[in-house]
C-alpha angles and dihedrals in degrees: 000000000000093000089050091054091047090051091051091049091049092052091048091052092048092050091047093051092045092050092046091052090057090070111117091234087082090065126209133289116243116265142162117014091355091057090048090055089049093051090054092058117107086222091061113088135155092005098309144061116271135196121249090257131028108286120187117201091233135028118263095260095046133084134188094252094055092044091050092047095049093045096052103028108026113097113226120194112235095357085151126028117251091205128064114272105243118246142159132209118240115191101235092183090066098054113124118228092247094061113102102197147147128213119193120211096190130272107027099326119111145148124228130191111192129162089353094303124115121224129186119195127201096329119199113178101148095091093240134083098195137070088236108078116244097005100105104027124181119250118266112272097024098097103067092122127071132180088264088066091061126088121221109304117227094191128018108197120199118187097192142336103261115127096248089058104030109043115187098206093048094046093053091053091048094055097093094049102040117100100180137007119209118190145133129288114297099009090098088071089074092050094050090048088053093053104264114146111257092228094064095053119094115189120184142180121231117290093026125141125221114188107206098180139321090292104038135057131174124204124192111221137182129275130181105238141086139244143217142125100200130030095295112082133204099018088127128045127250122215150172124220139225114208115197128190109179102294095348115096133186128189110212104194122197120197113315146155119224117277143132092287092083091061091043092053091045092053096044101040109010163134094079126208089204131011123192107204128179111249110165144059086051130143134172088241090065099026093136094066102036128042118246112218090257088054090055089058089055092046091052090058094043092051092046089230120181094195130014133207110199108210140169093079145086100049112059134029103227097147141035102262125102111273094248098040095096094058093041093050098044091048092052096041091049091050091053094043122113088236109028116189131199111273120219106219110160124167115251109289097014115138111247114198106220098205098037104098091181098058110128127216132196127233087246095170091067091074096050124087 
């Protein structure tokens, strides 16, 4: 009788999981002509995309059991802030075309207006960075912006298809006000599945050029990471971007571990006036797919960056460090560096002037518990 009950419970769980995985939030795997383009990529090997150099999921001295145990059972002081994260509301509808600005929404989501065009990068406004509702909630105070606060977006840039960068609820709401989507190979399959017109989706391999107009060019560049929204990983490509406006260049980094690609990008496209580099949700156990703060210092030099905006922090707890550790560490390491650069560290919503090298920022995290 007991075995019969266990069998019934097992079947119920399997049916529940299967039904849950049918939700459109999980997107759709590439197929048809899109899959053919993917298979022709030099990055696609053995049935999946690969990084330029061998990239294990975990460090040599780590294993999945220890990572699982530490993540769910290790107590971390101040993993989440007890106070509200400070923020301010900038009216993005009132920006004049001559303003070259950036507004950060926390984590790796931000808005750029450059040369009169409006860009939105990896937006997550749903308050959750997981397919399971309520499991990876944003910190209090970080969700003051909604899609309604955004103007029409000329170019929506998506670095890869992880949930903290490609948010289903946000993307659906953005559909009426998005003119073009620029992303990496395969990611467009999700957008088509979610009802975006095929003709507005631009998918590119690494080292591709997309000329937007006579003043603006986008390049897709490597990152050291992985992808996937279901159980199968790496069936879509991950990328970083270079945004160029005449002689002004920005590096828009997605998620990445440290590797030779930073120096390669610096040589081919640098120097950069501003580089946005992920600095958060790191851990030595997965150091190959997310920069440690000391890696960011090396990447700054490799990219030949004049100013750096450390992102991928201050909104979600996706690792085991204290919520403010990334900003504390990068600030101190940069200060001690042989070649320190100005750090861009605005509060959420603060207007960052892209071409004002003298703009000052506070260490706002020091006043938050």
